C-alpha positions as CSV (number, residue, x, y, z in Angstrom):
1,M,1.6,25.9,18.4
2,F,4.5,25.6,19.6
3,V,8.7,25.4,19.2
4,R,11.2,23.0,19.6
5,S,15.5,23.1,19.0
6,L,17.7,20.6,18.1
7,K,18.7,21.2,21.7
8,D,15.4,20.3,22.5
9,V,14.9,16.9,21.6
10,E,18.8,16.1,22.4
11,A,17.8,15.7,26.1
12,T,14.8,13.1,24.9
13,D,14.8,10.0,23.3
14,Y,14.2,11.4,20.3
15,F,17.5,11.7,19.6
16,V,18.6,9.2,17.7
17,E,22.0,7.4,16.9
18,W,21.5,5.4,13.8
19,G,24.4,3.7,12.7
20,S,25.9,6.1,10.2
21,G,24.8,9.6,12.1
22,T,22.1,11.1,14.2
23,S,18.9,11.6,13.9
24,H,16.8,14.9,15.8
25,R,13.3,13.7,14.8
26,L,11.8,16.8,15.4
27,L,8.3,16.5,14.7
28,T,6.6,12.8,15.0
29,E,3.7,10.7,15.4
30,K,3.0,12.2,18.7
31,D,2.4,15.6,17.3
32,G,-0.6,14.8,15.4
33,M,0.8,16.6,12.0
34,G,0.7,13.4,9.9
35,F,4.4,13.6,9.0
36,T,7.8,13.5,10.5
37,V,10.2,16.2,10.4
38,C,14.3,15.3,11.4
39,H,17.6,17.4,11.3
40,T,19.4,14.1,9.8
41,V,23.6,13.7,9.9
42,V,25.0,11.6,7.4
43,R,28.6,11.3,8.7
44,A,31.3,11.6,6.2
45,N,32.6,8.1,4.9
46,T,29.7,6.2,6.0
47,V,27.8,3.6,3.8
48,S,24.4,2.2,4.7
49,L,22.2,0.0,2.8
50,L,18.5,1.5,3.8
51,E,14.8,0.7,3.2
52,Y,11.9,2.2,4.2
53,R,9.2,-0.3,3.7
54,N,6.2,1.4,6.1
55,H,7.3,5.1,5.0
56,L,7.6,7.4,2.3
57,E,10.8,9.6,2.9
58,A,12.4,13.2,1.0
59,C,15.4,14.6,1.8
60,Y,16.7,18.2,1.3
61,C,20.2,18.5,1.6
62,I,20.8,21.8,3.7
63,A,24.7,21.4,4.3
64,G,27.6,18.9,3.1
65,Q,27.4,16.7,0.0
66,G,27.5,12.7,0.2
67,E,25.1,10.4,-2.8
68,V,22.3,7.7,-2.9
69,E,22.7,4.8,-5.3
70,D,19.4,2.7,-5.9
71,M,19.4,-1.1,-6.6
72,Q,20.1,-0.5,-10.2
73,G,23.7,0.9,-9.7
74,N,22.6,5.0,-10.5
75,I,24.5,6.8,-8.1
76,F,22.5,10.6,-7.2
77,P,25.2,13.2,-6.4
78,I,23.5,15.4,-3.4
79,R,24.8,18.5,-2.4
80,E,23.2,21.4,-1.2
81,G,19.5,22.6,-2.0
82,D,19.0,19.5,-3.9
83,I,16.0,16.9,-3.0
84,Y,15.7,13.3,-3.2
85,V,12.9,11.4,-3.3
86,L,12.3,8.0,-2.2
87,D,8.9,7.8,-2.9
88,Q,8.3,3.6,-4.4
89,H,9.6,2.4,-0.7
90,D,13.2,2.5,-2.7
91,K,15.9,0.2,-1.0
92,H,19.1,2.1,-1.7
93,Y,22.8,2.6,0.0
94,L,23.5,6.6,1.2
95,R,26.6,7.6,2.0
96,G,28.3,10.7,3.0
97,G,30.8,12.9,1.7
98,R,34.0,12.0,1.2
99,D,35.4,14.9,2.9
100,E,32.2,16.3,5.2
101,D,28.9,15.1,6.7
102,L,25.9,15.7,4.6
103,I,23.2,17.2,6.4
104,L,19.4,16.3,5.5
105,V,16.2,17.9,6.4
106,S,14.2,14.2,6.6
107,I,10.4,13.9,6.1
108,F,9.0,10.9,6.5
109,N,4.9,9.9,5.6
110,P,3.3,8.6,7.4
111,P,4.9,9.8,10.7
112,L,7.6,7.6,12.6
113,K,6.8,7.2,16.2
114,G,10.4,8.7,16.8
115,T,12.4,6.1,18.6
116,E,12.8,3.9,15.1
117,R,16.6,2.8,14.6
118,H,18.3,1.2,11.9
119,N,19.9,-2.0,11.5
120,L,23.3,-1.9,10.2
121,N,24.4,-4.8,10.4
122,N,21.6,-6.7,8.6
123,P,23.0,-7.2,5.2
124,S,19.4,-7.0,3.6
125,G,19.7,-3.5,4.6
126,S,17.7,-1.8,7.3
127,A,14.4,-1.4,6.9
128,Y,11.3,-0.1,9.4
C-alpha cells in the first residue's frame, strides 16, 4: 500500500502543464496497477482539441464546469458529478468553463508513463 498527495506529485516530472491546464499524474504505469489516475485542471476559457489514440479515458468532474464536444458537433456540458467516457479513442474538444476551471479525475487505460505532454499547436489536435 502507498499514499501519494498532489503536493508529492508537484515535486516530480509527473506534474504536467499540458497547455490548457495541469495534470497531477497520481498513479502511472510504474505503479503496476494497470491504469492511470490524474487530477486534471482545465483552465477557464480554454479550448483544446484532443485525441487519445493509445488510451481509453474516463473523466469524472469533481468541481467547476466545462464542456466536451465530439466531432459531430454534439456539445455535452460537464458539471460536478458528471462523467464523460472516451471509449472509442474519441477525438474531442475539451473546454474549461466560462467563469471557472473544470476539475476532473481522469482515468487512463492502459496506463500513462506519466510524463506525456500535449501539443496544442497541432491543427489536427494533440494525440498520444
